[in-house]
C-alpha positions as CSV (number, residue, x, y, z in Angstrom):
1,M,14.1,-5.0,23.6
2,N,12.4,-5.2,20.2
3,A,13.0,-2.4,17.8
4,T,10.1,-0.2,16.8
5,P,8.6,-1.6,13.6
6,Q,9.0,0.5,10.5
7,L,5.9,1.6,8.6
8,I,6.1,3.0,5.1
9,L,3.1,4.9,3.9
10,I,3.0,5.1,0.1
11,P,0.7,7.7,-1.5
12,G,-1.1,7.3,-4.7
13,L,-0.9,9.2,-8.0
14,G,-0.8,12.7,-6.3
15,D,2.3,11.8,-4.3
16,R,1.0,14.2,-1.6
17,K,3.8,13.5,1.0
18,W,2.7,16.5,3.2
19,L,-0.8,15.1,3.6
20,Y,0.5,11.6,4.7
21,Q,3.0,13.2,7.1
22,L,-0.1,14.6,8.9
23,A,-1.1,11.1,9.8
24,C,2.4,10.0,11.0
25,P,1.9,11.1,14.7
26,L,-1.1,8.8,14.8
27,W,1.0,5.8,13.6
28,R,3.7,6.6,16.1
29,V,1.1,6.4,18.9
30,R,0.1,3.0,17.4
31,G,3.7,1.8,17.9
32,F,5.2,2.3,14.5
33,R,8.1,4.4,13.2
34,P,6.3,5.9,10.1
35,H,8.0,7.0,6.9
36,V,6.3,8.5,3.8
37,F,7.7,7.3,0.5
38,T,6.6,9.1,-2.6
39,F,6.8,6.9,-5.7
40,G,6.9,9.6,-8.3
41,W,3.8,8.5,-10.2
42,E,3.5,11.7,-12.2
43,S,7.3,12.2,-12.8
44,A,8.5,11.4,-16.3
45,A,12.1,11.3,-15.1
46,N,12.2,7.6,-14.3
47,D,10.5,4.6,-15.6
48,Y,8.4,2.2,-13.5
49,Y,11.2,-0.3,-12.9
50,K,13.5,2.5,-11.6
51,K,10.8,3.8,-9.3
52,Q,10.1,0.3,-8.0
53,K,13.8,-0.4,-7.5
54,Y,14.1,2.9,-5.5
55,L,11.3,1.7,-3.2
56,N,12.8,-1.7,-2.8
57,D,16.2,-0.2,-2.0
58,Y,14.6,2.2,0.5
59,I,13.0,-0.9,2.2
60,C,16.4,-2.7,2.3
61,N,18.1,0.2,4.0
62,L,15.7,0.2,7.0
63,N,16.4,-1.9,10.1
64,G,13.9,-4.2,11.7
65,D,10.5,-5.4,10.6
66,I,8.8,-3.5,7.8
67,Y,5.1,-2.9,7.3
68,L,3.6,-1.2,4.3
69,I,0.4,0.8,3.7
70,G,-0.2,1.8,0.1
71,A,-3.1,4.1,-0.8
72,S,-4.7,3.8,-4.2
73,A,-1.8,3.4,-6.7
74,G,0.6,3.3,-3.8
75,G,-0.9,-0.1,-2.8
76,V,0.2,-1.5,-6.2
77,A,3.8,-0.4,-5.5
78,A,3.6,-1.9,-2.0
79,L,2.3,-5.2,-3.3
80,N,5.1,-5.4,-5.9
81,A,7.6,-4.7,-3.2
82,L,6.2,-7.6,-1.2
83,A,6.5,-9.8,-4.3
84,M,10.2,-8.9,-4.6
85,D,10.9,-9.3,-0.9
86,S,12.9,-12.6,-0.8
87,S,14.1,-11.9,2.8
88,D,10.6,-11.8,4.3
89,R,11.4,-8.5,6.0
90,I,8.0,-7.1,4.9
91,K,5.7,-8.6,7.5
92,A,2.4,-7.3,6.2
93,V,0.8,-5.0,3.6
94,A,-2.4,-3.1,3.8
95,T,-3.8,-1.4,0.7
96,I,-6.5,1.3,0.8
97,A,-8.7,1.9,-2.2
98,T,-6.1,0.2,-4.4
99,P,-6.9,-0.9,-8.0
100,Y,-5.8,-4.6,-8.4
101,V,-6.9,-4.4,-12.1
102,Y,-6.2,-1.8,-14.8
103,R,-9.1,0.1,-16.2
104,Q,-8.7,2.5,-19.2
105,R,-10.0,5.4,-17.2
106,L,-6.8,5.1,-15.1
107,K,-4.6,7.0,-17.6
108,N,-1.3,7.0,-15.8
109,Q,1.2,4.8,-17.7
110,T,3.4,4.1,-14.7
111,L,0.4,2.8,-12.8
112,A,-0.6,0.7,-15.9
113,R,2.8,-0.9,-15.9
114,A,2.7,-1.4,-12.1
115,I,-0.6,-3.2,-12.4
116,D,0.7,-5.3,-15.2
117,E,3.6,-6.3,-13.0
118,L,1.2,-7.0,-10.1
119,A,-0.9,-9.3,-12.4
120,S,2.3,-11.2,-13.2
121,N,3.4,-11.3,-9.5
122,L,0.2,-12.3,-7.9
123,P,0.1,-16.0,-9.0
124,N,3.7,-16.5,-7.6
125,M,2.8,-14.8,-4.3
126,Q,0.3,-17.3,-2.9
127,T,2.4,-18.0,0.2
128,K,2.3,-14.2,1.0
129,F,-1.5,-13.7,0.5
130,A,-2.1,-14.1,4.2
131,R,0.0,-11.0,4.8
132,I,-2.1,-8.7,2.6
133,T,-5.4,-7.0,3.5
134,S,-7.2,-4.7,1.0
135,F,-9.4,-2.0,2.6
136,Y,-12.0,-0.3,0.4
137,G,-14.9,2.1,0.7
138,T,-18.6,1.5,0.2
139,R,-18.6,3.7,-2.9
140,D,-15.5,5.0,-4.7
141,Q,-15.8,6.9,-8.0
142,V,-12.1,6.4,-8.8
143,V,-11.4,2.8,-7.8
144,P,-14.7,0.8,-7.7
145,P,-14.9,-1.5,-4.6
146,N,-14.9,-4.6,-6.9
147,D,-11.5,-3.6,-8.2
148,S,-10.2,-3.7,-4.6
149,Q,-11.5,-7.2,-3.8
150,P,-9.0,-9.6,-5.3
151,T,-9.5,-13.3,-5.1
152,N,-7.7,-15.1,-2.3
153,I,-6.7,-11.9,-0.5
154,N,-8.2,-10.7,2.7
155,Y,-10.4,-7.6,2.3
156,Q,-12.4,-5.3,4.5
157,Q,-15.0,-2.7,3.7
158,L,-14.7,0.7,5.4
159,P,-17.9,2.6,6.0
160,T,-16.8,5.5,3.8
161,F,-17.9,7.1,0.5
162,G,-15.5,8.5,-2.0
163,H,-11.9,7.8,-2.9
164,G,-10.1,10.6,-1.0
165,L,-12.3,10.2,2.1
166,T,-11.7,6.4,2.2
167,I,-7.9,6.9,2.1
168,A,-8.0,9.7,4.7
169,A,-10.3,7.8,7.0
170,G,-8.2,4.7,6.6
171,L,-5.1,6.4,7.7
172,T,-6.7,8.2,10.6
173,V,-10.2,7.2,11.9
174,F,-9.9,3.5,10.9
175,G,-6.1,3.4,11.3
176,G,-6.5,1.3,14.4
177,R,-8.3,-1.4,12.4
178,I,-5.6,-1.3,9.8
179,A,-2.8,-1.5,12.5
180,V,-4.5,-4.5,14.0
181,S,-4.7,-6.2,10.6
182,L,-1.0,-5.5,10.0
183,T,0.3,-6.8,13.3
184,S,-2.0,-9.8,13.5
185,M,-0.9,-10.9,10.0
186,A,2.7,-10.7,11.0
187,Q,2.4,-13.3,13.7
């Protein structure tokens, strides 16, 4: 019998764990064992590297296949975790409304450092590109759609407007589409 795949949901800058926990029952129905990992984007207690290491350690302590969904800034953390996964335990990553480039209007320094790391990691991740899908909305005032359409990575537009709505709809209404993309990439 195969173990239930682990799914880690990683929120963006607000670290709203309670909100993502509301979507967990839907992901259980889709055949995953969901976890919500808050990165601590707004916390000054740790630097970016400590926060990323904490996520990587969390992943290492789980059994079975791992899937990641990162929303907004959480997608950057998920992608950096994939870059550092030398054991290939992370089978696929979906990002929702994630900035793959840094814009000055994104004032969070932890996110700025994470995006810098991602820019360094992406060229070395070409063999892992097939395991990544970026989902973005039609219009997003926080992360413009062009910032979520990186070269050489699969991307899909969701019929949504607004940053928060795109994330919420991606985790719920369009979660089936994201689940299919995750599991089809892993095969």
